[in-house]
N, C-alpha and C positions, 0 to 999 in steps of 0.2 A: 574539379572548383575548390578555387578559394574563397573561404567562409568571410563572413565578418568579425572580426577579433571579438565586438562586444557581445556579439551572438554567441560565439564559440564559447566563451567564455559565461555566460548564463546557461549552454545545452550541458555545460561540463558541471553546472550550481546543480542542476535540475536531475543531474546523473548522478551526484552525490545524495538529490534529497532519499532518489529510488532505491537503490543500494542500501540508503541506510532501510527504508520501509522494509525493504526485503526479508532484510534480517529482525528486525524487530515482530515483524508478521510472523514470521519463521518460530521463534521464539515462544511468543504469544499461540501459537499454533499448538506447538507443543506440549507446551503447558497446560492447555485446553485437554490434551489430550490425555497428559499423566494424571489430571484431577477427573478425566470419566467422561467429560465434556464433548462425547465425538464428534456432534451435530455443530457446534462453533469451533471445532477445531478441522472440521472440512470447510467453514466458510470462511474462516479465518488463513488458511492452507490457499483458498481461491482467491485473496486480495494478495497472499505474497507472490503469485503464478502471475497476477495484474501486472505488478511490480515489475516482476521480471520482464515482461513483454517490454513495457514503457523504458526500461533502463537498455535494455536488447534497441529501440528502436532510435532512443536517443544515440545509442554507439552508431549505430548505422549510420544517422544524421552527421554526428560531428565526423565521422571518415570519412564521406560523401565530401564536408568542407575542408579537407585534407588534414582535420586539428587530429589530434591525439584529445583519446578519453580516456578522462583520469580516472580509473576503479578503483583506484588504493585509497580512496577519503571517504571517510562517514562520517556524516555527522554523531552528535549526538542520540543514542538511540534512549527510550524512554519506557522501560521495561516495569509493567503492570506486576502489582504481588496481586493484584486479586482480578476476577473479571470484569467488576465495574473500574476500577483504576486503568486495565489496557483498554475496556472501552472506550472510557476518556481519555486516554491518550490517544489513540489510535485515529477518532475524531480530532482531535486539537491539532495533530500533525496533517491530516487530509485538508480541514481549512487552509491552514496553510500553504499545502501545496497546489490548492485552487487560485489562492492568491498570486504562488511563484506562477502557474502559468499562466495564467492570466497576464502578470506583466510582461511577461517573454513571448507572448501572444501580440501583446503592443508591441515591440519592440521586432516584430519580427515584421509586423505591417509598418511599421516606420523605416524599416529599410527596403520595403517590397518586396518579401521574399515569403511569396505565398504557398509555397513548397512545405516550408518550414509552420506556417501560421494551418496549414492543413493538416499537418503532424501535432503539433502539441493543440488544436484544438481537438481531435481523436483523445488523446490522453485524459484532458481536462474534464470532456462528458465522463472517461470512467473514472476518475477521480471523482469528482460528484457523485456518481454510480456510490462509491465507496460512503461518502459525506452520510449520503443519504440514509447506506446500510446501515451503520452506525447511528444514527438518529434515530429509525426505527426499534436498535436495540433498545438507547436509553428511553425510549416510550413505554416500550414493552418492560421492562427492571421498574420504571415510575408507575405503572398503570397495573401489575402484579404483583411486584415485591421479588426483590432479589430472589430470595428462596422457590418462586415458583417457574421464575424465567429459566434458574441455574438446571429445574425438572426437567425442562423440556429440552435442554442443549441435551439431555443424556442420550445416547443414543443404545436403545436395545438390542442385544446380540439374540437371534432369535434364535442360534443357530451355536449358542455358549454350551461348553462342556467342560467342566472341572478336570482339573489336571489329575491324571491317575497318578498317585506316589506308591512305591512298592512300599 
């Protein structure tokens, strides 16, 4: 089925946003793991996986419309140098994603494409969940202080065995 050109452009723009988010979240996740914040590592990694699903669904929709998914375009990544910077950068990007999805939903409604409206609404709700998660992290940092927040992010390994050296 041949799709609307304007909508295909918007879908590819959203795809670039999602591909960028995947990379940014993966870097943030791995940085947290490296710093010993296992819980934060897993939470951010889950968000990266959500973004992978979004990218997959957008690619499927673009192909359905006989378009060509542009997977080689990434936007500027905002890699945080600290956990607080990461959370702040990620929430700003997620708020921009919410705006972009709302705008894309309006276009899909305008051209009477309910299938795309449904897909974009599904992704929008997940993006709103990411905003909610980041806002909770900001609140916790504000209320308990960064140090206490970071202590909560350490995953204690009960099976930890120091390595034996010869």
